[in-house]
N, C-alpha and C positions, 0 to 999 in steps of 0.2 A: 187566817188572813182572808179578809173580805175581797169581793170582786173589785170593788172600787179601789182598794189599795193596790191590787195587782195591776190594774189598768194604769194607775199613776206611775208605778214602777216602770212599766213598759214604755210609757211616754217619756219618762226621764231618760231611760237608756237610749231611746231613739234620738232624743235631743242631743245627748252627749256624743253619740256616734256621729251624728250629722255635723256637730261642731268640730269634732276631731277631723272628720273627712274634709270639711271645708278649710280647716286651718293647716293641714299637712299637704305640702306639694312636693312631688318628686320630679325634678327637671331631668329629662333624658339628654343623651349625648347630642352635641351640635344644636342645642336649643338654648334659649335664654328667655326668662320671664321678666317682664317689666311690672313691678308692683307699685300700686298707689295706696296711700293711706289718707283716708278722708278726702279723696279727690285729688290729692297732690302726689307728685312723684316721690317715691320712698327709696326704692333700691332696684337693682337688677340681679335676679337670681340666676346663678350659673348651674352647672351640672351637680346633682345631689339632692339631699332632703332639706326642705325649708319649711319653717313654721310661720304661719300668718296669724295676725291678731284677729280673732273672730269679729265680724261685723264692722271692723275698721279697715282692714287690708283687703285688697282685691287685685287679681291679675288683670292688668290693663291690656297687655299684648303678649302674645307668644311669638317669638322671633326665631327663624331658622338661620343658623350661622353658616350653612353650607353655601358654596358658590352656586349661583342660580343663572339660568339662561332665559332670556326673553326674546322672542322673535316678533319684531314689529312689522306691521303691514307696509306695503310699498308706499313711498311718499313721492309726490310730483316735485321735481326740481328742474331748474332752468340753468343751462350752462352759460358760459361767457359769450358763446356765439349763438345764443337764443335758440337752443334746442331743448325741448321739454322731454324729459324721460322719467321713468319710474325706477326708484331705487329702494330696496328694502334691506334692513340691517338686522344684525343679531348682536345683542349686548350680553356680555358675561360680567356679572357683578356679585359682590359679597357684602353682607351687612357686618360692619365692624363695630358699630356702636348702637345697640338696641334702643337706648334712651333717645339719641338723636333721630334714629329712624322712626320712632314712635311719635315724637313731638316736633320733629324738624319740618316736615312737610306733609300736607294732606294728600293721600293717594300717591305715594312715591313712584309707583310704576308708571302711572300716567304722566307724572312730572318728568321721569326719565325719557319716556316716549316723545313728549313734546320738545324736550331739550335736544334729543337726538335729531328730530326733524329740522329744527331751526339751525342747529350746527351743521347738518348735512347741506342744507340750502346755502349757507354762507360759504362753505368750502367749495361746493360744486360751482357756485356763481363766479369763482375766480379761475375756473378751469374751462378749457374748450372741450369739445366732444372727444377728440382723439386722446387728449390728456386724461380725461375722465375714465376712458376705457382701459388705459394702460397704467394708471396710477393708483391702483387699489391699495397698495401698501402705504402709500403716502396718506391717502384718505383715512385709512384705518388708524394709523398712528396719531394723526392730528385729532380725529374725533375722540380717541381714547384719552388723550391728554386733556382736551377741553372738558369732556364729561367727568373725568376723574376729579378735576379741580372743582367743577361746579357741584358735584355731589358730596364733597367732603362735609359741608354743614349738615347733611342729611344722614351722616353715619354710614355712607355707602362707598365702597371701593370698587371702581370699574377696572377690571383686569384686561379685558379685550373687547374690541368692537370690530365686527367683520361686515363688510359689504357683501351681502348674499347674492343679490341679482341686480344687474343694470339692464333695464329694458328700454331701449330707444324707440322712437316712433317707427311705424311700419315702413314708411317711405325711406327713412334712414337705414333701416335694416336691409331693405331691398338694394339700396345704393351700396351698402357695405358688402352685401353678397356679390353684387356685380363686380365690385372692386377686387374682392378676394378671388373670384373666378378668373378675372383678367390677369391677376398676379400669378395664379397657378398656371394659366395658359402660357404666360410669358416665361415662367421658369421651365415649363415643359419644352417650349421652343428652344430655349437656351441649352437645355440638356441634350435635346436631339441634335442641335447644331454642333455642340461639343463632341457628341458621340460620333457624328459623321466626320468631323475633323480628325478625331483620334483614329478612326478607322482608316481614313485616307492616308494619314501619316504612317500607320502601321503597314498598310498595303505597299506604300512607296518604299518603306524601309525593307519590307520583305522582298520586293522586286530587286532592290539594290543588292541585298545580301545574296539573292539567288543568282543575279548576274555575276557578282564577284566570285561566288563559289563555282559557277559554271566556267568562267574564264580561268580560274585557278585549276579546275579539273582538266580543261583542254590544254592548258600550259603544261601541266604535269604529264598528261598523256603524250603530248608532242615530244617533251623531253625524254620520256621513257621510250617512245618509238625511235627517236634519233639515237639514243644510247643503245637500243637494241640493234639498229642497223649498223652503227659503228662497231659494235661488238661482233656482229656477223661478218662484216668486212675484215675485221682484224683476224677473226678465226680463219676466214678463207685464205687471206694472205699468209697467215702463219702456216696453214696447211700446204699452200703452194711452195712456200719457202722450205718447209720441211721436206716436201716431195723432191724439190731440186737438190736439197742437201743430200737426201738419201741416194739420188741418182749419181751425184758427184762422188759420194763416198763409195758407191758400188763400182766405179770405173767401167761404164758400159763399153762394149766392143762395137766394131763398125757395123755389124749386122743389126744391132738394136737401134743405132742411129738411123740406118737406112729405113728400118721399119717405121719409126716415128715420122720420118719424112714422107713415106707413103700415106700415112694417116693424115698428115697435114694437107697433102695434095687431094686426098679424098674429100676432106671438108671444103677445100677450095672449089672442087668440081660441083658441089651442091649449090653454088651461087649462080650468077647470071651467065658465066662463061659456058659456052656449048662445045668449045674445042680446047682440049688441053693436050699438049705433047709432053710426054714423060720421057726423059732421057734414060738410056739403059744403065748408065752409071751416074749416080748422083754426085760422084766425086768431081765430075766435069762441071766446073762452075760456069764455063762459057756456054755449054749446052743448056744449062738451066736458065741462064740469062736470056738466051735466044728463045727458049720456050715461053718464058714470061712475057717477052716483048711481043711475040705473036699473039698471045692471049689478049693483051691490052689493045693491040691494033684491031683485032677482030671485034672487040667490044665497042670500040669507037665507031667502026663501020656500021654496026647495027644501030647505034644511036643516030 
């Protein structure tokens, strides 16, 4: 075999390998290939092995079928009350039709960005500043609905639209900060006043309970003291009654009675009287009466 023949064989083999390599396409998962034949759309190749006609077919676009996220730069918008602010959004979308995505619009991401900006301006233009700051969910849902409907002819499905940041002008931010600070101070003053009120009520209730308990304690102490005194008197009187009963039961003689009379006179002499005449016989009632009369008369003379 000559060298020229060998070179020809090598060239033919390279050509065949190149044709096969060009004709065979393996589409990976979550991908789709848009194939054109002689410049016109032919088919969309999904996952797997595909054979292209050499020199006639070509892959016009390789499309990812995954859900994608694009973060757009802040856009200037004007609210209903003429406040200009910057708002940036995040759009979550997915390509559902590779053919429409390839041939439906030129530079689809730029188209989505411009559509998002105009839609956002229209929505914010109907809202005032306070509504804009507190209505993110409403803005998100309205934008998603409008964008999803507008991107259907492009083979794009918009799943979510999120307002990432709302940046009002600096003077508006300062006014809002002052308002928030004043609101916090107002809440603090209210809480302090409520705390003082509660403390005063609790102190008053404590004083009331303390007074009631003190009065009840004094009442119970007085009752206990009175009961103790009554019990003591009862016991004294019972003792005296028992003493008299014992004396009566003993049938005392005249000498005992005379002795008790002397003791009584002894106690009487310890008083104011300075002169006491004691009769020799206590049985003489007349003599005792005379003695008592003399004692009383002498006491009056001293006075």
